[in-house]
C-alpha positions, 0 to 999 in steps of 0.5 A: 627248145628253149634254155634259160640262163640262171641268174648268177649268184654272188658266189659264181661271180666271185669264182669267175672274177678269181679265174680272170685274175689268175689268168691275167696274172699268168699272162703278165708273168709269161710276157715279162719273164718268158717272152721279153727275155727271149725276144731281147736275149735278156741275161745273155752277156759277154765280157769285154776284153782288155784292149789297152796297147792292142793293134787294130788287127788284134782289136778286130779279132778279139771283139768279133770273137765276143760278138762286139762292135767298135768305133774309133773316136776322132779324139786321140791321145799320145803316149811315147812308149805306146805303139802308133795306132794302138789302143789307149782308152776304151769304153766300156772298160776291159772285164766288164759284162755287156750284152752281145752286139754292144759297141766299144768306143776306142781312143788310139795313140796318135801317129805323130806326137803333138808339138810343144812350144820351146821355152827360153832357157838361156835367160839366166836359167840354171841347169836345175831349173832347165831340167824342171821346165823341160820335164814339166813340158814333156821334154827330156835333157839330151847331150850336155856340153860346156863353154867357158863363160862368166855366168857359171852354171847357167844355160848358154844355148838350147839345141834340137837335132843339132840346131839352136832353137829359140823361144816359141819354136815347136818341138815334138813332145818327148824330144831331147833338148841338148844344152850348152852350159857355162863353166869356169874358164879355169876348168878348161884344158889347153896345150902348154906352150913351148918355152925352151929357148926364151929368156925369163922375162919373155917367159913371164910375159907369155905365162901372164898372157895365158893366165898361167903362173910362174912356179919354181925357177932353177939354174944350171951351168951355161956350158951346155947352152945359151946363157939366161934362156930356158933349158927345160920346162914343166909341164912339157910343151903340148901337155894339158894345162888350165888357167892358174896352173904353175909352170916350173922352168930351168934356165942356163946361168948368165944373162941372155944374149938376144939380137934385136930381130930375135927379140921382136920375133919372140914378142910376136909369137907370144902375142898370137891368139890363144885357143882355149878350146880343148 
């Protein structure tokens, strides 16, 4: 028995063509909106935690809980206030939504602070200028001490860990630099010498040598002591004085009686080196 296919009419052709178009469209929609999202987990995302300041143990725990991985970059930074090996930077940043399994790149705080080349602050720099230079280099002012010098207010010495350091010496970032500043000679205290028993001429010579000034001179009857020598003084011996201070003395009335040997001894004692240290 034989069957014969009827010739398709233009209407049948259009119907078949429309069916093919619909089926093809359905396949495309299913592939892009059903199969691919399922295969690639499209739309499934996690939030990157904020890792700034976290230790590596904390980083591992937080990222594993979110199904994320991480990689530590070789380049590191340094922040003095941050713990060594804690996170300084991360990429992607915290709170961002990423696909599960995404790798987070980390920059850690260096264990050893980088070195800074020490500048020269002893070339006539003022204290204010030294402050600005040290701050710009990430260094800090440490202990400040003073030493009498003509260049008042300038830096005489720069020290690190108790030792003097010169220009070009490497010091850690954030290090404290101790400074020795110049101050006026007249602002330093030293001990008042003993003047009792000396004649007025010897007192004046001694005071000039110590850059002190003779103040008021008064006299009392010589019935209680040697004529012409100091009975009392102000300030008292051992008290603190500074250059330019006035010294008042009280003398017994009369001309001093000084043997030749005693005069030489008094002169030698007045010429002894003066210690201006406090």
